[in-house]
C-alpha positions in Angstrom: 15.9 14.9 7.2 19.3 13.3 7.8 17.7 9.9 7.4 16.1 10.9 4.1 19.4 12.1 2.8 21.2 8.9 3.9 18.6 6.8 2.1 18.7 9.0 -1.0 22.5 8.7 -1.2 22.3 4.9 -0.8 19.7 4.8 -3.6 21.9 6.9 -5.9 24.9 4.7 -5.3 23.0 1.5 -6.1 20.5 3.0 -8.6 20.4 0.1 -11.1 19.8 -2.6 -8.4 17.5 -0.5 -6.3 15.4 0.6 -9.2 14.8 -3.1 -10.2 14.0 -4.1 -6.6 11.8 -1.1 -6.0 9.8 -1.7 -9.2 9.1 -5.2 -8.1 8.3 -4.4 -4.5 6.2 -1.3 -5.3 4.2 -3.1 -8.0 3.4 -5.9 -5.6 2.4 -3.4 -2.8 0.3 -1.5 -5.3 -1.4 -4.7 -6.4 -2.2 -5.6 -2.8 -3.7 -2.2 -2.2 -5.8 -2.5 -5.4 -7.1 -5.9 -4.3 -8.0 -4.6 -0.8 -9.8 -1.6 -2.3 -11.8 -3.8 -4.7 -12.7 -6.3 -2.0 -14.6 -3.4 -0.3 -16.8 -2.8 -3.3 -17.0 -0.6 -6.4 -18.4 2.6 -5.1 -17.2 6.0 -6.2 -14.9 6.3 -3.1 -13.2 3.0 -3.9 -12.8 3.9 -7.5 -11.1 7.2 -6.6 -8.7 5.3 -4.2 -8.0 2.8 -7.0 -7.3 5.7 -9.4 -4.7 7.2 -7.1 -3.0 3.9 -6.3 -2.8 3.1 -10.0 -1.6 6.5 -11.1 1.2 6.7 -8.5 2.4 3.2 -9.2 2.4 3.8 -12.9 4.1 7.2 -12.4 6.9 5.6 -10.4 7.4 2.8 -13.0 7.4 5.5 -15.7 9.9 7.6 -13.8 12.3 4.6 -13.5 11.9 3.5 -17.2 12.3 7.1 -18.5 15.5 7.4 -16.4 14.5 10.5 -14.5 16.9 12.0 -11.9 17.4 9.7 -8.9 16.0 12.3 -6.5 12.8 12.5 -8.4 12.5 8.7 -8.7 13.2 8.3 -5.0 10.6 10.9 -4.1 8.0 9.2 -6.3 8.8 5.8 -4.7 8.2 7.2 -1.3 4.9 8.8 -2.3 3.7 5.6 -4.1 4.6 3.3 -1.3 3.1 5.6 1.4 -0.1 5.9 -0.5 -0.4 2.2 -1.1 0.2 1.4 2.5 -2.3 4.0 3.7 -5.0 2.8 1.4 -4.2 -0.9 2.2 -4.5 -0.3 6.0 -7.7 1.8 5.6 -9.4 -0.8 3.5 -8.2 -3.7 5.6 -9.7 -2.0 8.7 -13.0 -1.3 6.9 -13.2 -5.0 5.8 -12.5 -6.3 9.4 -14.8 -3.8 11.1 
């Protein structure tokens, strides 16, 4: 928990710069996840995964643009990045295997 609070405080201190960088990085990561999901096909499972990646990426971007509280924006960033990474790895492994 201490690590989380340290990162949150750093995010709050540099909110303007970190918000810009995190929108860019998170949008790229979400795009990669969407590409890997669609490379596996267009079944119902893939469309559900694509829905969640898209919703959480858009939710984070909306939270930043609507100037929500830094703690909420940071939590949304963590959820969005985690979800994109998990779906990317899962679909990459299914494409390889």
